[in-house]
N, C-alpha and C positions, 0 to 999 in steps of 0.2 A: 504492499498500499504506498501511497506515495501523497504527501497532502503538503500543501501550498502554505499552509501556517508554521511550515520547517522555516521556510522567508525571516519570520518576525524574529530579531535577535535578542528577545527579552524572554523573562523565563516563562514557561509553561502553564496554560491554567490548570486547576485543580479538579474541586467538584462542588457542584450545588447540591443541595437536597432540599426536599419540601416534604411535610406533612398536612391535613385535612383531616378534622373530624366533622361531618353533617345529619350525623344520626336523629331523627324527628325533625329535619329544616326539610319540606317537601320543595322539588321542582331542582335542588341542587346537585348538578350531577358531578360529583367527588372527581371522575378521570376525565370529564373536560377540563376542568380548573387546576389539576394537576399536570395537564398537559400546557396550558397556557404558563402558568406559573414556570416550570422548565424552561420553555421558550425566554423566556422572561431571565433566564438563567443561565441561557446557552454558551453565553461568552466564559464560565466556569470551569467547563467541557466540552467538547467534542466529539470525544471517541464513542461513546454508547451512550442511553438514554432506557431508562425504564421505569414503569406503575406498573405496583402494586395495591389492588382492593381488595375489601371486604364488605359484604354483607353484615349489620351487624349482630352478631350470635352464629356467622355464618362461616365458608371458609375462605381463607385466604386466597387467590388467584394474581398473575402478574405475568407481565412480559418486558422483556428487556433484548436491545440487540446493539449491534454496532452501526453509528452514525449518527445525523443529526437528530434533534428532535422531531423535524418535519419530515423525516425519511423514513422515522423509526415505526410512527402514527398515521395512520390514515383515519377519514370518517367509519368507517366500519368497524372497527379496531376497538376505536373510540366510544362506541354504540355498544361495545362486547361488554366493556370494564364497568359493571356494573355492582355499584357498594353506597357505601354509607360512610366507610371512611376510607384513606387511600393516602400512600407516601411515592414519591419521585426522585429520582437521582439522574444528572447527566456527569458521565465521569472524563477524568482525566486522567490515565494512571500514573501516579506517585508508588506503590508498592504491587507489586503483579505485572506483569504485562496485560500488550492492548489485547485480549482476546475474548472471547463470548463469555465464558467463562468467568470473568473478573469483572462482568460490567451485573450494574445495580437496579433495583433491589434486589439481595441477597434473601432467598425463602427459606425457610427449613421447618422442620415439622421431626421436632424431638421431643422433650418433657412437655414442653407445649411448641405450640406454632408461631410462627410469626414474619414478618419482613424486617427488612432493615436497610435503611441507607446511613451511608459516613460519608460525611468530610474530612480531612486529615492523615493523618499518619502516625502509628504507635513506633515506636523507639523498642517497647520491650515484645514483640512481635513473635518472633523466635522462642525467648523461653515459655509464654504461653501457649503458643502452638505445643510444644514437647508435651507440654504440662498435659495439654486435649490428650494427644496424641496417648499418653499412656492410659487413658480414658477409653482408648478406644474408638473416638470420635472419630467420624468420618470428613474428611473436603474433600468439594472437588473444586476449587480455585486456589490459586496463590494471589490470594487475596489477603492481606491485615482483616480488611472490613467482614470478612466470613470467619474471623477468630472474635469479634465481639459476638456477631451472629449465633456461632456457637455455646459462646461460654451461656449468654442468655438463654439461647431454647433449652441448653440443657440443664438450667441450674433448678433446684430442688425447691425453690422459694412457692408461696403460695401465689403468690401477683409477680407478674411483669415488673411494676414498678419496686417490688423487696428485692428481686432478680439483679435489677439496676443497680439499686442502692448498694448492695452488696459488689457486683462486677465492677464498676463505676472507677473505686480508690485504687483499683488493681490493675487499671489501663493509665499507662505512660505514656506521654505525647501528645499528640492533637487529637481531638473527636469530638467534632460538631454533628449529630447523628439523632434521626428518627428510627422507631422503629414499633410497628403495629402490630396489635395479634387482633383476634375478633372484634374485640369491644373495646379498643382503645388505641390511642398515638401515644408514645411516649415519647418527650424529645430532652437529650441531655446535652451536655458541654462540658468538655476538660474542667479542671480546675484551675488554671493559667489560663481558659478564654483565648484559647490562639488563634484559633476562627471563627467565623463571626456565625452568628443564628438569631434571627429575631423571632416575635409573636405576635400576630395580628389577627384581626378578629372581621368578620362580614357581615354588619349589622342590619337589620329590619326584613330579615327575609320573614316570607310572608308566612302569618302562622305557624311559626314555630320558633326555636332559642335562637340565639347568637353564634356563628359556624368559626372557632376559634380554627387557626391555623400556623405551622412555622415554616418558616424559611432562612435560607443562607443569607438573603439581602432584604431591603423592603422592596427593591423595584417588583421584585414576584407578585407584592401586594396590589400594586396601583394595578399591574394588569387585568386581575381579577376584581377590583372593586373591594377589597379589604382597606382595614385599616390599620396603619403600623399603631402597636401598643408602646412596644419597649422591646429591649435587648435581651435575650435569656444572660441571663448571669452566669459567671462560671462555676462551676461544681454543681450548678441548678439541674434537677428533673421537674418538667412540666407533663403533664396528665393531663390529655384532652378527651373527656370520655363526653357518657351521659349527665354528667353530677356540668357539665361548662369546665373549668381550665380550672387545676390546682397544681402547685408548686412545694418542692422544697428542696433547701441546700442540702448537699449530702457530702460532699466533700468540697474542703477549702484546699489554698497553697497560700506560702508565705507572701506571693507575688502573682501579679497581673502580668500574662505576656503577650498581649495582643498584637498580633502582626499587622508592624506598618506599613509591609507591602499594599496592605488593603487598600490602605487611602492613595495608596502612590500610583497603581495600576492593578489591581487586581478587579477589585468593585466593579460595579457600573457607578459612571459620574450624577445619576439620578438618586442612587441611594442614599438612605443614611444610615449614619454610623457614629454610635455615640455621642449623638445629638448634632452631629456636621454635615448639610449636602457636600456630598466629595466632589461634583463640581467644584464648588467655591472653595474647598480646602485645595484641590491642585491647580486654581487662578494663584491663590495664594504662596504656594510654593514656585509658580511662573515668578513673581513678584518678587518673592523674598531670593530669586537666585540672579535676578537682576543686579540686582543690591547687593551681592556679593560678588559678583563677575561682569560689569557692564563692558561694551564694547564699541567701538565706531562702526558704526553699521547703517544701512538703509532700509532691510527689510526685516521680518518677522515672518518665518515659515513652520510649518508643524509639518512631524512626521505623522501622517493620518491613520487611524483617529489616538492613538497614544498619546499622542503630545497636545495637543488640543486646547486643553484648559491652562494647560502649564502655560502654551503659546499664547494664549488671551490675555493671561494674566502679568506677564513679562512684558508683552505689547505695550499693554495700558502704562505699566510702570515706568519704560522706557520712551515714553511717547513716540513708540515706532509704527509706523503703517505696519499693518498685517495682512497676508492672501495667502490664497490658495496656491504653493509651491507646485505642488503635486494633485494629480487627479487617482483616489483611490478606486481600484476595482469592488465596487459592493457585492461583487457575488462571490468572488475566488472566498472560498474556504475550505473545500474537501476536494479534493481529484483523486478517482484512482485511474489514472492517465498518465503515465509515464511524456514529458514534452519532447524526447528526443532530444541529440548534442545540439541541433541550430538552434533550438528556441533553448536548452537550457543555460545558454551565455546570457540569452538576455531573460532568464526567468522572473526576476524580479519584478521588469515591467507587467510580469502577469497580474502585479497586486498592485502596484505607481507607477504612473507615468507622468515625469517631469513638464512644468506648464515652461517652455521658453521665454515667451512674451512676460511671463511673470518676474523670472530669476536673471536674464539676461541681464551682465552691465551691474548686477547689483549685488553689494554686500552683506550676505544672508547671515541672519541668526537663525540656527535649526534645532526647534527645541527638539523632544522627545525625553520618554520618560523613564529609561533604563536601557545600559548596555550590557549585555551580559556573555556573551560566545564572539563579539564582535565580529562575523563574519556575513550581516547585512549592512552595517553602516559604511566599509569602507566604498562598496557598491551606490550606496543613494549619494555618498559625495563625490565618486566620479560619473555620477548620472547629474547634478548637479551641474559640476565643469562642463561637461559635454554641451550644457544648455547655455551654458555661455554665464554662469555665475563668478564674478567677479571676485568674491572673495569668500569663504565659506567657515562659519564661527559656532562648532556644535556645544548645544546648554542642554544639560540632562538634568531631570528634575527630579534626582537622587543621587545617593554619594554611590562610590563605586562600588560595583559588586565583589565580593572577595571570597565568598564561603558558601558552601551549599546548603539549601534548607531540610533538614531532615524530618520538617512536620508539615509535610505536603505538597509542597511546592517542586518542579522541577527546575534546578538553575543548574544542572549541571556538575561537575566535579570543579576543584579550584584546578588543576590544569589546564582545564578548556575555558574559564575565564579569563579574557583580554585583561583585567586590571588585574589579576594575581601576578604578582611578581615584577609589576611592573608600575610605573610613575605616571601620572597623568600627562607629562609630555612626553613620556614612549609612547601610549596609547594615542595620542594625536596624530605623532607621528604616522603609528601603524595605519592609522586610519585614513591618514592624506586629509587632515582636516587645517585651516589654517589658525584656528583655534581649540582647545575645548575645556571646559567649565561642569563642574558636578554640583549639584546643590551639597552644604553641608549636611552634617548628620543634627546639629543643632539647628541648621534652617528646617529644617526637616518636622524637628516638634514643636518647633515655632508655628508650623503652617499648619499642622495637625492641634495644636494647643491641647497638646498633652503633654507628661510626663514620662522619659524616657525609663524611668522602672516601670512605668506600668505597660511597656510594650518588648515585642521582642525587634531586636534590629541583626541577629545573626548574621543575616547575610550582607551586612556591611561590615560588622564589628566582629564577627567570629565568638561573639559572647553569647553563650548559647543558655537560654534562663531554664534548663533541667541539667540536672547534674547528670551527668552518665550519656548526654547525646551521642557525642562523636565516637566515644568509647563502645557505642550500642551497634555502631553502625547505621542507624537511621533505617529510612527508607530500603539502602542497599541490602539490607541483612536478607530479606524476603527476593530480592531480585535476583540475588547471588546464588540462593538457596533453594529451590523451587520447593514450595510445600509437598511432600509427597501422601498421595492419596492414602485415608488408610481406612482399609474396613472397617467397619462397626463388627464388634461379637458376637457371633452367634450366639441367638438367645436357646 
């Protein structure tokens, strides 16, 4: 399989989750709402999509396939997914390869039947898997998400919430998770709050109770007519059932460690996180970046779409005009067709095409959110020079990425990162720009209006908030050690 998203120099997306309970609310099609919520969360994962549903008190049934949400589901399939509660998932692989078996939601029927969708990455996955193997628990995937599902499905507790309360403190790493049984949806978040999770409600359902839902981002609520209520707290377990919504804090950590890269890149700009609209936050990043690294220039352009908001903020702070230096092909997302050698040389133009009439003779400030591998940016610089740009000054609205993420984001290894072991000037020469400047880490926290001690910035600083992260091997532990299929013991 070939993906045009490989041309993107930034980190790869992670996963998105959604859950809804609508028993007693007539006319609410949970599968259809889940579909559109996943559509809004598509930016968080483009490899696979899935939905699991159940009628209240009935059997869980789900479907999952590789591909985009619009490729996996059609009208006929959505009409067949009838139920009162549902969960959904879009995936980019972090632990476990990109195979159908690793698509979610995961459906298991052990001591209890459940379906589970997970965003994040466990750093003690191998340890937990070995423990389950000793109990003759079977697996059908190489995903750490199935480890969580197996721990909950085989747990002897009387209720799903009791199982979650016992299992959650044993999980180490990042996990924003939704799990459903036949009569409830339970959502929980890791004690450090590494990955996002939010609670929403659909008000005014005719002759029915409020319909509660959870999602990785608030933009999913906007599309389905739900109202954002609040972020799910780190270590919190929420139950959505016939009595409404219930909450309990079952685990706490010494510090919070929300991923600061959610503000910079991952989340959609129209999402709310910790009370902030990310479009506004990213514009502040651009303004601060200009304050930190001004340059004589004529025009500001963005690398679309990741640099748009920061470029707007930078241009306003600089008092410079802003224009579209590139036209982006909005229909490039995923392809199974190899372009061939002749087209491969111009492969990036499948996604971006510069406008000579805009950039010719101009001293450009070119804004993007990040540089990871450094494969794409030299091509972008070369295209702008070929289009007649006089000077190219790169401004990146994040610090240099030098360390891998072990909590659910694919940022490659240190050796693959262009900033690892290189100075900013060396990276600039490698890329071929006239100048290069990154936003400082202090500038990031000024823009997000948050405390560094409440966030994770390990990809920039190398300071991992969970002790033993690198020693555990993070996501690579399972990628390089596939989980063997262990057959259940004969009864």
